[in-house]
Backbone bond lengths (Angstrom), bond angles and torsions (degrees), N, CA, C in turn:
res aa  C-N    CA-C-N  psi(-1)  N-CA   C-N-CA  omega(-1)  CA-C   N-CA-C  phi
1 M - - - 1.455 - - 1.551 107.60 -
2 S 1.397 114.58 134.99 1.383 117.18 -174.05 1.519 114.74 -91.81
3 V 1.289 119.41 -3.28 1.453 122.48 179.50 1.585 109.42 -116.30
4 P 1.333 112.69 141.22 1.519 114.32 179.96 1.535 108.98 -71.24
5 F 1.307 112.54 117.43 1.486 117.45 177.73 1.576 110.36 -157.13
6 D 1.331 113.45 138.37 1.440 117.90 -175.94 1.595 105.26 -104.06
7 L 1.379 113.85 113.09 1.429 115.30 -179.55 1.574 109.46 -101.01
8 I 1.300 117.10 125.21 1.377 122.61 -175.62 1.489 109.70 -107.32
9 L 1.409 119.52 124.54 1.471 120.48 176.67 1.546 109.12 -85.36
10 T 1.316 108.48 135.04 1.547 113.88 172.48 1.542 109.36 -101.92
11 A 1.380 111.31 135.72 1.513 115.02 -173.90 1.532 111.30 -146.90
12 T 1.245 112.85 150.00 1.545 121.10 177.17 1.623 104.74 -78.93
13 P 1.281 116.68 158.03 1.514 121.14 177.05 1.507 110.63 -50.31
14 Q 1.278 123.79 -34.43 1.417 130.85 174.26 1.548 114.38 -55.75
15 D 1.260 111.93 -40.08 1.460 123.40 -177.77 1.449 118.79 -97.45
16 T 1.311 116.25 1.51 1.397 121.32 -169.61 1.555 113.34 -60.36
17 R 1.276 118.43 -49.42 1.465 123.67 177.05 1.504 113.01 -57.49
18 A 1.340 116.65 -50.13 1.513 120.30 178.93 1.470 109.44 -62.15
19 A 1.338 121.69 -35.20 1.482 124.09 -177.45 1.543 104.48 -66.73
20 Q 1.362 115.22 -51.38 1.488 122.56 -176.06 1.520 112.86 -57.26
21 A 1.361 113.36 -26.87 1.422 119.66 -178.00 1.575 108.21 -68.97
22 L 1.226 114.47 -26.65 1.467 122.75 177.99 1.472 115.17 -91.81
23 S 1.380 120.13 -39.17 1.370 124.14 -177.01 1.519 114.53 -143.91
24 R 1.251 117.76 149.24 1.510 119.77 -177.81 1.529 106.41 -84.44
25 R 1.383 115.12 -15.97 1.449 116.23 -177.05 1.537 110.27 -108.05
26 V 1.324 113.09 107.74 1.518 118.41 -178.84 1.526 109.49 -128.40
27 A 1.402 110.78 133.52 1.498 118.74 172.52 1.463 110.17 -91.29
28 H 1.327 119.49 117.15 1.436 124.02 -173.91 1.531 116.93 -83.72
29 L 1.272 118.53 113.49 1.493 125.65 179.22 1.514 110.31 -78.90
30 A 1.302 117.03 63.68 1.547 120.27 -169.78 1.531 110.37 -128.85
31 Y 1.268 118.70 -5.87 1.527 116.49 -170.60 1.512 112.31 -126.05
32 G 1.331 112.91 155.29 1.535 117.67 -178.15 1.517 109.09 -151.52
33 V 1.321 118.44 166.37 1.423 126.62 172.28 1.466 106.72 -91.86
34 G 1.318 124.56 115.89 1.385 128.46 -178.57 1.435 113.97 -95.78
35 P 1.293 124.98 -176.41 1.433 131.19 179.90 1.511 110.12 -55.93
36 G 1.266 115.64 137.61 1.465 120.50 -177.81 1.495 114.12 67.92
37 L 1.268 117.35 28.40 1.523 123.10 -179.56 1.526 111.44 56.41
38 T 1.308 117.37 41.92 1.463 122.61 171.12 1.449 114.07 -88.61
39 L 1.370 115.64 149.37 1.501 116.13 170.87 1.523 112.62 -82.14
40 R 1.236 118.04 119.23 1.514 121.09 174.59 1.468 110.49 -111.12
41 H 1.379 114.36 158.96 1.443 115.79 -177.45 1.535 108.82 -155.59
42 G 1.315 117.85 153.93 1.427 125.07 -179.85 1.493 107.76 -84.38
43 L 1.370 114.84 -156.61 1.513 121.93 -178.52 1.505 107.23 -71.00
44 I 1.340 115.11 125.90 1.438 122.97 -172.48 1.512 104.46 -122.08
45 G 1.361 120.01 120.20 1.454 122.56 178.25 1.423 108.00 -109.34
46 S 1.380 114.28 177.42 1.459 123.21 -177.06 1.514 110.61 -62.64
47 A 1.350 116.86 -26.54 1.504 118.06 -177.53 1.414 115.31 -70.56
48 M 1.281 116.27 -16.51 1.536 121.42 -175.86 1.448 108.48 -80.62
49 R 1.361 114.85 78.19 1.529 119.43 175.53 1.531 106.51 -137.74
50 G 1.298 116.03 151.06 1.447 118.68 -177.89 1.516 110.03 76.34
51 G 1.343 112.55 176.50 1.490 118.57 -178.06 1.441 116.77 68.57
52 F 1.325 119.27 -135.46 1.464 120.43 -173.24 1.476 115.25 -133.75
53 M 1.293 119.87 152.54 1.452 122.34 173.72 1.542 105.07 -93.37
54 V 1.284 115.60 131.15 1.480 121.81 174.74 1.513 107.86 -102.61
55 L 1.327 117.72 112.34 1.435 123.74 -177.59 1.565 111.49 -102.32
56 S 1.265 113.12 114.35 1.565 116.63 -174.49 1.503 111.82 -102.33
57 D 1.317 115.64 149.24 1.428 121.92 174.59 1.622 112.29 -99.20
58 D 1.335 112.90 8.21 1.398 116.96 175.88 1.561 114.65 -66.54
59 G 1.356 118.10 117.53 1.384 116.23 -178.09 1.549 112.35 101.95
60 Y 1.429 117.48 -18.13 1.428 122.20 -179.92 1.508 106.65 -65.08
61 D 1.312 115.63 133.11 1.463 119.49 -177.42 1.508 113.75 -98.39
62 L 1.273 120.15 14.88 1.427 127.17 176.03 1.528 116.31 61.32
63 S 1.372 115.82 15.94 1.391 121.98 177.97 1.550 110.64 -71.54
64 P 1.404 116.95 143.30 1.410 113.63 177.77 1.545 115.42 -66.81
65 G 1.295 113.63 171.64 1.524 121.93 -176.43 1.432 116.31 -179.17
66 D 1.312 122.51 -167.36 1.371 125.94 -172.50 1.603 105.50 -99.67
67 I 1.337 113.41 98.56 1.438 117.48 179.86 1.537 114.94 -64.06
68 S 1.356 115.29 -31.68 1.465 120.36 175.02 1.547 110.26 -61.57
69 A 1.393 115.06 -40.41 1.497 112.70 -178.45 1.467 107.80 -69.73
70 L 1.295 121.31 -35.70 1.497 122.37 -175.33 1.561 108.91 -64.64
71 C 1.385 112.82 -43.80 1.424 114.70 176.68 1.550 117.11 -62.17
72 R 1.330 111.69 -40.25 1.426 121.93 179.02 1.474 109.23 -60.82
73 D 1.428 117.25 -47.11 1.456 118.30 179.74 1.496 114.12 -70.14
74 V 1.287 122.35 -27.56 1.467 128.33 174.07 1.555 105.76 -64.18
75 L 1.361 114.60 -52.58 1.450 114.84 -174.25 1.506 111.65 -69.07
76 R 1.309 119.69 -34.02 1.457 118.71 173.49 1.532 113.02 -63.79
77 E 1.231 117.35 -43.99 1.487 120.17 175.82 1.522 112.11 -57.40
78 C 1.292 116.71 -45.31 1.522 124.12 177.76 1.508 105.84 -56.24
79 G 1.297 119.97 -45.14 1.511 121.13 -175.41 1.473 108.94 -68.96
80 A 1.337 117.71 -47.90 1.428 122.30 -177.90 1.478 116.89 -63.89
81 R 1.312 117.41 -29.16 1.544 120.05 176.31 1.371 115.33 -109.31
82 G 1.362 119.75 11.94 1.451 121.18 174.87 1.397 114.67 60.75
83 F 1.421 120.85 35.41 1.396 123.00 176.31 1.528 112.68 -71.44
84 E 1.388 112.17 150.70 1.494 116.05 173.87 1.411 113.69 -83.45
85 G 1.333 117.37 -7.34 1.516 122.25 -175.43 1.414 117.77 158.80
86 V 1.352 120.93 -166.14 1.376 122.56 -171.02 1.495 107.19 -132.95
87 V 1.371 121.40 134.68 1.512 125.29 172.94 1.541 101.24 -103.60
88 A 1.392 116.31 106.72 1.383 122.34 171.79 1.573 112.84 -78.37
89 D 1.306 115.10 84.93 1.386 121.52 -169.92 1.598 109.12 -85.47
90 F 1.370 112.56 66.10 1.449 116.29 -179.10 1.580 110.77 -95.45
91 E 1.433 110.30 100.12 1.347 116.57 -171.46 1.606 119.51 -96.09
92 R 1.313 107.19 -12.70 1.508 118.16 178.02 1.570 108.57 -74.69
93 A 1.364 112.36 175.55 1.389 115.46 176.63 1.578 110.69 -56.60
94 R 1.301 115.26 148.29 1.518 118.28 -175.15 1.427 105.53 -61.94
95 A 1.418 112.93 134.60 1.423 125.22 -175.29 1.581 110.15 -111.42
96 P 1.304 116.92 117.64 1.529 118.95 179.82 1.525 109.95 -53.26
97 S 1.324 121.50 -34.66 1.429 124.30 -176.75 1.454 110.19 -66.13
98 L 1.378 117.27 -28.97 1.557 120.35 179.83 1.495 113.10 -87.77
99 E 1.305 119.00 -15.56 1.429 118.86 -172.91 1.614 110.57 -64.66
100 P 1.327 120.05 -39.85 1.503 114.35 175.58 1.458 118.20 -60.44
101 F 1.469 114.22 -25.51 1.438 119.69 -179.85 1.587 106.03 -59.78
102 V 1.326 117.18 -49.01 1.405 118.29 -179.45 1.570 113.52 -66.60
103 E 1.311 112.80 -39.99 1.490 112.31 -179.36 1.485 113.11 -69.36
104 R 1.307 118.69 -33.18 1.503 118.15 176.23 1.553 115.67 -85.31
105 C 1.361 115.15 -38.52 1.417 111.61 -173.35 1.528 117.73 -78.08
106 A 1.430 115.52 -25.21 1.452 120.11 178.38 1.570 111.60 -56.01
107 P 1.301 115.86 -55.29 1.436 118.06 179.98 1.555 112.24 -65.35
108 A 1.239 118.69 -34.23 1.516 124.01 -179.41 1.503 108.60 -67.44
109 L 1.351 117.24 -40.11 1.427 119.92 177.76 1.516 111.42 -72.72
110 K 1.263 115.43 -34.89 1.482 118.72 178.24 1.553 111.43 -64.33
111 D 1.328 113.72 -36.04 1.527 120.30 -179.06 1.643 108.11 -68.04
112 M 1.398 113.52 -25.23 1.435 118.19 174.74 1.565 115.82 -87.64
113 G 1.284 108.52 -0.95 1.561 111.75 -173.71 1.410 117.13 79.95
114 L 1.297 117.10 17.54 1.410 126.10 178.74 1.541 116.46 -110.92
115 K 1.391 115.20 169.38 1.435 117.94 -167.04 1.547 106.29 -115.40
116 L 1.405 117.05 153.02 1.388 120.84 165.94 1.558 109.46 -127.49
117 F 1.424 113.53 124.45 1.374 124.01 175.01 1.473 109.98 -100.26
118 V 1.379 115.72 134.98 1.496 119.84 177.56 1.573 110.37 -131.70
119 T 1.304 109.76 162.62 1.577 114.66 175.98 1.553 104.78 -81.89
120 P 1.375 114.12 156.89 1.447 117.32 -178.89 1.482 121.30 -44.38
121 R 1.414 113.33 -37.13 1.444 115.03 -173.53 1.563 112.48 -69.50
122 Y 1.314 117.97 -11.44 1.492 119.78 175.15 1.566 114.43 -108.73
123 A 1.393 111.04 5.46 1.495 114.07 -169.09 1.535 112.27 -64.18
124 E 1.338 120.19 -33.71 1.429 120.69 -174.63 1.518 113.97 -72.01
125 L 1.314 118.45 -12.53 1.469 123.19 -175.69 1.569 112.68 -73.15
126 S 1.282 118.78 -24.83 1.404 116.73 172.47 1.579 113.00 -157.44
127 R 1.254 114.49 131.03 1.479 116.98 -179.72 1.613 109.12 -80.70
128 D 1.259 116.77 -1.14 1.486 120.15 173.74 1.556 109.55 -82.26
129 S 1.286 117.14 -9.29 1.463 119.25 -176.02 1.539 107.61 -99.55
130 R 1.363 111.69 157.60 1.539 121.52 178.26 1.596 104.84 -106.96
131 V 1.297 111.94 148.45 1.504 118.26 -164.61 1.554 104.06 -113.23
132 V 1.337 118.38 125.86 1.458 123.79 -178.99 1.510 111.59 -95.49
133 V 1.288 119.24 115.83 1.442 126.23 -176.40 1.588 110.38 -104.60
134 S 1.179 117.19 128.00 1.443 120.59 177.04 1.522 114.59 -72.50
135 T 1.326 117.89 141.34 1.422 122.38 175.84 1.545 111.47 -94.30
136 A 1.307 118.70 -4.97 1.418 123.97 -174.02 1.535 111.97 -70.87
137 L 1.383 116.50 110.46 1.405 119.20 179.74 1.557 107.36 -136.98
138 V 1.268 115.21 149.61 1.475 124.27 170.92 1.467 114.80 -119.43
139 S 1.405 113.53 -2.57 1.433 117.70 172.91 1.674 105.36 -164.42
140 G 1.284 116.35 164.94 1.425 119.31 -173.54 1.480 114.41 89.83
141 S 1.392 113.29 -156.11 1.510 118.50 177.57 1.410 112.11 -132.17
142 L 1.413 115.23 129.99 1.398 119.74 177.69 1.596 113.01 -67.37
143 K 1.279 116.76 -35.00 1.364 121.98 176.83 1.573 111.65 -60.41
144 E 1.288 112.00 -45.62 1.501 116.19 -179.00 1.619 106.82 -67.87
145 R 1.309 117.48 -42.83 1.463 113.87 179.78 1.601 111.32 -60.57
146 L 1.222 115.48 -39.42 1.557 117.64 179.50 1.534 110.28 -68.80
147 R 1.291 113.91 -40.64 1.480 116.93 179.17 1.458 111.15 -64.82
148 E 1.283 119.87 -43.95 1.466 122.07 178.89 1.640 110.03 -64.65
149 A 1.348 113.94 -39.28 1.467 114.43 174.30 1.575 111.21 -62.08
150 R 1.313 117.29 -45.36 1.402 119.02 177.58 1.538 115.19 -59.65
151 E 1.232 114.48 -38.55 1.504 118.39 176.68 1.518 111.05 -68.37
152 R 1.331 117.66 -35.11 1.464 120.21 -179.13 1.575 110.89 -78.04
153 Y 1.292 116.97 -46.81 1.458 123.99 -167.86 1.572 114.15 -102.46
154 G 1.340 111.33 -10.95 1.487 111.64 -174.86 1.482 113.90 74.22
155 P 1.336 116.42 -161.27 1.473 120.31 -175.27 1.466 116.76 -74.53
156 R 1.371 117.44 7.71 1.554 121.32 -177.54 1.455 114.69 -92.72
157 I 1.321 117.98 26.76 1.499 120.71 -179.65 1.538 109.03 -98.38
158 A 1.446 112.97 149.66 1.359 120.79 167.59 1.504 107.23 -130.94
159 I 1.370 118.10 171.54 1.405 114.80 179.15 1.568 113.38 -123.07
160 E 1.337 112.64 147.57 1.495 116.40 168.62 1.468 109.54 -105.79
161 I 1.369 111.24 125.58 1.483 119.52 -171.77 1.583 106.56 -102.48
162 E 1.317 114.80 114.25 1.443 117.82 174.90 1.515 106.89 -101.55
163 R 1.333 114.50 129.14 1.502 118.48 175.34 1.566 108.56 -76.45
164 I 1.243 111.50 99.69 1.485 117.19 -176.53 1.451 114.76 -73.73
165 A 1.309 118.46 136.22 1.391 128.16 171.97 1.532 112.37 -148.33
166 R 1.255 116.44 91.14 1.528 120.21 -165.01 1.546 107.62 -135.53
167 D 1.347 112.71 140.03 1.438 124.33 174.48 1.484 108.81 -110.63
168 I 1.408 118.86 110.66 1.410 119.69 -171.77 1.634 106.04 -113.69
169 T 1.330 117.35 120.22 1.418 122.40 175.50 1.388 111.37 -80.51
170 L 1.333 123.72 124.94 1.422 129.37 -174.94 1.538 111.13 -96.03
171 P 1.393 119.43 135.53 1.421 119.86 -6.84 1.541 113.44 -83.07
172 D 1.299 117.52 149.70 1.440 121.32 -178.24 1.481 109.88 -118.95
173 A 1.364 116.94 127.73 1.462 119.20 -173.88 1.537 113.70 -58.89
174 D 1.272 117.14 -47.46 1.492 120.15 -178.76 1.436 113.91 -91.08
175 G 1.450 114.71 -20.81 1.524 114.46 177.78 1.514 114.54 83.37
176 Q 1.355 119.61 -2.12 1.506 119.40 -174.97 1.451 113.38 -92.33
177 G 1.417 120.81 -21.38 1.395 123.13 -177.05 1.507 116.36 54.96
178 R 1.239 120.14 -156.69 1.436 123.35 177.64 1.575 111.13 -120.31
179 R 1.344 107.57 154.92 1.481 113.18 -174.72 1.474 107.21 -82.70
180 L 1.404 115.27 138.73 1.465 122.43 172.94 1.406 113.80 -95.39
181 E 1.322 116.02 138.55 1.532 122.39 168.29 1.496 107.18 -70.29
182 P 1.419 114.80 156.26 1.473 119.75 177.63 1.588 117.30 -52.33
183 D 1.323 112.54 -40.92 1.507 118.32 -178.32 1.528 110.76 -70.20
184 E 1.301 113.46 -36.85 1.560 118.59 -179.21 1.535 105.98 -69.98
185 L 1.310 118.31 -41.23 1.512 117.78 -175.43 1.523 106.88 -67.03
186 R 1.385 121.12 -41.13 1.338 125.03 -179.41 1.566 110.85 -55.74
187 A 1.414 112.09 -47.44 1.373 116.25 -177.71 1.470 114.74 -67.44
188 L 1.324 117.98 -32.06 1.525 120.16 179.42 1.544 109.25 -75.69
189 T 1.359 117.83 -29.98 1.409 122.61 -173.34 1.568 109.54 -77.17
190 K 1.352 115.64 -29.41 1.421 117.79 -172.13 1.524 108.95 -57.94
191 G 1.367 115.44 137.31 1.409 123.02 -179.63 1.505 121.66 68.21
192 R 1.347 117.13 2.98 1.399 120.70 -174.70 1.504 112.32 -104.92
193 Q 1.272 120.71 150.31 1.447 125.21 178.54 1.498 110.70 -79.87
194 V 1.356 121.42 116.54 1.449 127.95 -172.43 1.526 112.76 -104.81
195 F 1.305 117.50 127.11 1.509 120.31 179.72 1.551 107.29 -107.08
196 F 1.330 108.79 173.80 1.524 118.00 177.43 1.480 110.85 -125.26
197 S 1.259 116.76 126.44 1.501 120.99 177.92 1.508 111.70 -95.14
198 S 1.396 117.37 112.68 1.422 121.11 176.48 1.425 115.29 -66.04
199 E 1.278 116.30 -21.21 1.501 124.81 178.64 1.545 112.56 -70.52
200 L 1.367 110.27 -49.71 1.507 120.25 -177.75 1.520 112.75 -91.15
201 C 1.307 113.62 -17.10 1.499 118.13 -175.93 1.541 112.22 58.63
202 S 1.289 110.01 42.05 1.524 116.84 -178.72 1.554 106.51 -146.29
203 H 1.314 115.31 157.09 1.509 120.30 175.59 1.553 108.04 -83.89
204 Y 1.323 113.32 161.39 1.487 118.53 179.17 1.487 110.66 -157.31
205 F 1.355 115.17 159.98 1.408 121.11 170.06 1.523 108.97 -156.88
206 T 1.240 123.07 170.07 1.500 125.52 179.86 1.484 110.76 -127.33
207 Y 1.294 123.49 155.03 1.393 125.41 174.33 1.607 110.13 -155.19
208 K 1.251 112.58 161.45 1.570 117.82 177.62 1.510 109.23 -98.49
209 D 1.332 113.38 136.32 1.479 118.71 174.14 1.591 107.33 -73.03
210 G 1.305 113.40 129.65 1.500 118.47 -176.60 1.522 112.06 -69.01
211 E 1.368 118.29 -23.55 1.425 123.27 177.28 1.490 119.58 -85.70
212 S 1.381 110.75 -56.45 1.455 116.89 -177.32 1.484 112.64 -95.89
213 F 1.340 117.58 -10.71 1.479 124.12 -176.98 1.522 116.28 65.62
214 A 1.314 112.70 14.69 1.509 120.02 -179.97 1.564 106.42 -72.65
215 T 1.271 116.33 153.08 1.458 126.20 176.69 1.504 106.60 -87.16
216 H 1.464 117.98 132.21 1.393 122.24 172.97 1.516 108.83 -113.20
217 F 1.358 108.30 139.39 1.535 115.26 170.90 1.498 108.73 -107.21
218 V 1.340 121.71 118.33 1.397 129.34 178.24 1.442 111.83 -100.52
219 L 1.329 119.18 121.71 1.472 124.73 179.09 1.413 108.21 -119.93
220 F 1.486 118.61 132.33 1.494 115.01 -178.94 1.499 104.59 -157.48
221 D 1.372 111.89 163.30 1.439 124.66 -177.33 1.461 108.04 -115.23
222 D 1.396 117.72 148.72 1.461 126.53 164.62 1.471 106.52 -134.63
223 A 1.373 117.59 -170.34 1.416 123.44 178.68 1.551 114.97 -54.57
224 R 1.310 113.86 -43.50 1.491 120.18 -179.66 1.514 111.07 -62.33
225 S 1.337 117.70 -50.44 1.555 115.29 -178.48 1.479 112.50 -70.68
226 I 1.320 119.95 -29.98 1.508 121.98 177.16 1.538 104.20 -65.77
227 L 1.269 123.59 -42.30 1.448 125.27 -178.08 1.545 109.51 -65.63
228 K 1.357 115.08 -34.33 1.444 119.66 174.38 1.547 113.80 -64.91
229 K 1.315 114.04 -39.11 1.433 118.33 174.31 1.545 111.41 -64.48
230 I 1.284 118.16 -43.49 1.410 121.32 179.39 1.515 112.99 -64.59
231 Q 1.321 117.06 -43.54 1.427 119.91 179.87 1.565 110.45 -68.75
232 L 1.309 123.05 -33.19 1.414 125.79 172.63 1.518 112.76 -61.54
233 A 1.371 111.23 -45.66 1.522 116.95 177.48 1.539 112.12 -62.36
234 A 1.331 113.79 -46.21 1.476 119.92 -178.65 1.458 109.61 -58.73
235 E 1.329 117.57 -46.55 1.544 122.42 -179.28 1.654 111.66 -58.85
236 L 1.347 111.19 -23.74 1.451 115.47 178.72 1.523 112.39 -94.57
237 G 1.396 118.08 3.64 1.420 124.91 172.19 1.446 111.09 93.89
238 V 1.422 120.67 13.31 1.474 121.28 165.69 1.432 114.13 -76.85
239 S 1.212 118.97 139.67 1.536 120.75 -174.99 1.631 110.23 -125.20
240 E 1.245 115.78 -2.60 1.596 111.99 -179.50 1.486 106.48 -141.46
241 G 1.333 113.44 151.46 1.516 119.06 178.00 1.461 105.73 -152.29
242 F 1.453 114.52 165.08 1.465 123.01 177.12 1.491 107.99 -122.89
243 L 1.364 115.82 140.85 1.496 122.59 -179.59 1.445 103.50 -140.71
244 L 1.379 116.34 132.69 1.461 125.26 -179.73 1.564 110.21 -68.31
245 Y 1.334 116.57 131.21 1.472 115.29 -174.15 1.468 118.41 -60.43
246 P 1.342 117.04 -43.68 1.552 114.49 178.81 1.494 111.13 -57.93
247 E 1.306 118.03 -39.64 1.584 119.91 178.67 1.430 112.16 -69.63
248 A 1.211 123.50 -16.73 1.468 126.39 -179.74 1.527 117.99 -102.38
249 A 1.318 116.74 -20.39 1.384 122.92 -175.03 1.548 117.33 -46.01
250 D 1.312 113.15 -48.65 1.505 117.44 -174.23 1.522 113.47 -81.74
251 I 1.331 117.73 -10.86 1.464 121.57 -179.73 1.466 117.94 -118.51
252 W 1.440 111.86 -0.56 1.497 115.12 -169.44 1.545 113.15 -60.16
253 N 1.384 122.40 -32.35 1.374 119.93 178.75 1.580 112.94 -70.67
254 E 1.270 115.97 -29.82 1.432 121.79 175.94 1.549 110.94 -64.69
255 I 1.345 112.72 -44.66 1.491 121.15 -178.62 1.454 113.52 -64.47
256 R 1.380 115.81 -44.57 1.450 120.53 -174.56 1.506 117.02 -86.15
257 N 1.393 117.21 -12.94 1.484 115.77 -172.36 1.535 111.32 -109.11
């Protein structure tokens, strides 16, 4: 790769060893905020060392609890496992009970020489945090999205790269369509003329449904388009990004070489 960029694989505990065989930097999808602001985790093996803790709010019931204890447990786990930092993957609506976690943990992690990554909805709570911006688009311009993020958050942004594979029936009210499995995408692509969108940084083609005669717009990524996303981000001063292990396994060598 010709641009300086650190690509971090995110992986479940079941995929940890396979992901680590590809990259020394792995973000571990094994932690969450439990009831009463407790730290919960899945199956954790001895291989889960180094990289990052991914802390999810999925399943958190918004009940009050001891935020100091949660921060203490997170910091202790980071020290015990040699993590480089924490990815606060809080995807649900912003929760007031989780706001103090960002406010307190960001400076505490910084004092330990570690990083805290947050979603945009929590970005304003601490300038010591880094903000993860998604590259997943089905309309608009990726360059503009990243430029706007850079203007808003400064140099502290990172990207989350989703390997898109979507079939959108036109017109579609929400524009998201349905996710295609790899075998289904290969079958649909076979024999069709494929184009590249410089705005979305993804490949696309269209086809007519033989039964309903509806027009379908298929948008998908491969190694080339993901490299384009990384290059664009790097040119705008972004130096880190996350990519889910299963989505990267078959194209990792093309991305990194």
